[in-house]
N, C-alpha and C positions, 0 to 999 in steps of 0.2 A: 392384512398388514396395510396401513396407507401408502398411497402412493407419495414419494417425496417431492415429486414435481407437480402435485395438486393441492390446491388451498380451497377448502370448502367455505362458501360464505355463510354467514350467518345473520340474515336479514333480519327484520322485525318479526316479532311472533315466532323465532326459531327457523324462519322460512330461509332457504338460502340455495345456492347452486353451485356445481362444480366449476371452479374459476375456470376449469379447461374449456367450459362451454362458450366461453367469450375470449379465448384466444391465449389466457394468461399461463405461463409456465413458470413455477417458481425457480429462483436460482439459489435455493437456500444451500441444496448439496455442494454447488460450487462456491459459495460464499463462505461455506464451512472449511473446505479445503484450501480456499484463498486466505484466510485467516490463518489457518494453522501453518502454511508455509512462509507466510509474511512474518509470523511470530518465531518461527525456525530462523529466518535471516536475521531479524534482530537479536535473538538470542546468541546467535554465532558472533554478531558483531561486538555485542556487550563482552563476550569472552575475550574476544581480541582486544577491545579497550582495556579490560582488565589485566591482560598479559602485558600489554605496552606500559600501562600505570606501574606494573611490577618492575619492568625494565628501567623506566624513569627512577624509581624510588629506591630500588635495590641493585639492580644490574650495573647502571651506568656508575653509581657512586664507587661501587667494589671495584669496578674495571678502572677507574681513575686512580685506585690505590694500588692496582696489581695484583687484586686478589681474585680475579676471574681467569680461568684458564680458557685457551681459544675453543676447546671443544665444548666448554659451557655456551660461549657465544654462539656456537654453531647450532647448538641444540635448541637456543633461543630463537633463532633465525628460521628454523626448520619447523619450529611448534607454529610460530607466527604465519608461516608460510601455509601450512596446513589449514589453519584456521580460515585465512582469505581464500583459499580454494573451496572451502566450505560455503563462505559467504557467496560465492560466484554461483555455486552449484544450486543452493538455495534460491538465489536471487532468479535464476532462470526458471527454474520450478514455479516460483511464485508468480513470475511475470506471465507464463504461459495459463496458469490459473486464474490470475488477475482480469486477462483479456477475455477468457471464456466466460467469467461471472459479469465482466462490463457488458458484452455484446448480448448476453441473455436479458441482462436488467434493462438495456436501452431497448431491446425487443418488445420488453412488456409495456413500455410505456403508453403507447398508443392504446392498450387495453384497459388502461386503469382511468381514463377521463382525466387526465391532467395535460391534454394537449400532446403535440407532437415533439419528440426530441430533436435536438439540433442538428444530430448526424444520424444515419442509418448504422445499424449493428457491425456492417461489415468496414465503415469508415471509422467507427470508434476503435476499431483495432489498427487500421491502416495508419491513421494519423501518428500513432506512436514511432513509426518509421520513416517518417519525413523530415530530413535534417532541417535544423533551425525552426521549423513550425511545431516540430515536437517539443519546443522549449514553452510553448504557450497553448496551442490546440488542445492537447490531452486535457489540460487544467480546465479549459472551458468546457469540453465534452463531460467531464465528471461533475464540475460545479453546476451545470444545466439539469443532470440527472438528479443530483443531489437535492437542489432547490424545488423540482417537480414533486419528488415523492416524500421528503422529509419536513415535517412541520417543526421548524425551529426559527427563533427569532433572526433575521438577516444578519444582524451583525455577529451572532453566534456562529452560523452557518459559514459566514465569510473567513472569519477567524481560523475556525478548524480547517476550511479548505486551504487557505493561503498557507497556513502554519504545515499543514501536510506538503503541499507542493514545495516549499523552499527547503524543508527538511529532506525531501526526496531529490532535489536537483543538486543543492550544495556539495553533498558528498562526493559527487562525480567530479567536481573540480576540485575539491580538496585533496581527494585521491590522486589525482594527476601531479597536483602540487607536492604531495607528501612522497611521491615515487620517485619524482625529480629530486627531491631534498636528500633521500636516503642514497640514491647514485651519486650525489655530489658531495656528501658528507666526507670530511678528512679529518675530522677530531670529535671529541666526545660532545663539545657544546653544540655542533652541527648535527650530530645524530639526535642529541635530545630535542633541538627544535623540529627534526623530522617526526620524531614520535609524537610530540604534542599536537602537530598537524594532523597526523594520523588518527591520535587518539578523538581529537574533535569530529572528524568525520565519520568515525564509527559512531559516536554519541549521538551526532544527527541521523545516522540509519536507524538506530534505536527509537528516537523520537518519531522518525518518519514512520517506522513500523507500527507503533502504537497508535498513531493517527490514521494511519491507512486501515487498521483494523477497526477502528471507531467509524470510519467512513462507509466500509462493507457494511457492518451490521447495522449502521443506521439505514442505509439504503435498502438492505434486505428486509428489515423490520417494516419500513415505509411501504415498501411494495405490498408485502404480505396483508398488512393492515388494511390498505385499499382494496386489495382483492377480495378481502373477507367482506366488504360491502356489496351488497347486491346491485352492481352497476348496469344500467341500461345500456343497449347497444350505442354507439357514437351518434348516429342519426337521431336517437330519441333523447337525447341531452337538451335540456331545456335550461334558460338563464337563472332559473329558479332552483335547479338541481345544486344540492349542497356540496358538490365537488366543483 
C-alpha cells in the first residue's frame, strides 16, 4: 500500500525518485481532512441561512398576523442556536486542520525549488493569533504560498485570494452586528433586519468555504506536481533549470 505522505517522481524516461529523499512530505491527507471540515462548516452555515430565510418568509409574517404560538418561536430559536453551535464546533475543527495543512505545505516549499517561503511553518500558525496583525498577515502568508506553487495568471490568483479573505473576515464582523441587532430587537421589523444581517453573514461563510477548499486543493495539487518532477538539490539549481 503506498505511503500517503510520499510522492514518487516521474522523471524523463520513467526515472524518478521517492520525494522523501529530498525532504518532501505530501500534505495530501491533511488537505483532504481540511477540505472536508471546511465543507461541513459551509454546509451548516447554509442550513442556518435557509432556516432564517424560512423565518423571514413564513414565521415572521405569520407572527405579525398572530398565527404563531410562543412555543413555535422558541422552537425556531432553539433550532437556530443548535445550528450555530454546530458552525462553531465545525469551525474549530476546520481551523485545527487548516493550520496543520498550512504548516506542512509551507515546510515543503524549500524542497520544491521555488524559493524560500515568507515565514517558517511555526510562524504560519502563530500569526493567526496575533491581534490586528491577523487581519493582514495570514492573507500574505497564504498568498505567498499560493503564488509559489500554483501556476495561475496573477489576476486570477489575486481575485481568488482576495475573494476568500474578505469572505472569511466579513462574517466575523457581520455576526457581531447581527447578535447586537437580535438583542436590541423590540418589534418584527427590527427582528427582520437582524435576520437579514445574519443571513448575509452565513452566505459569506458559504462563499468563503468554497473558495478556501479551492485554495487548499490548488496548493496541494501544485506541490504534488512539483514534487513529481526530479528536482536537484538546491545547491545544484542553475539559472537554466526549468523551475
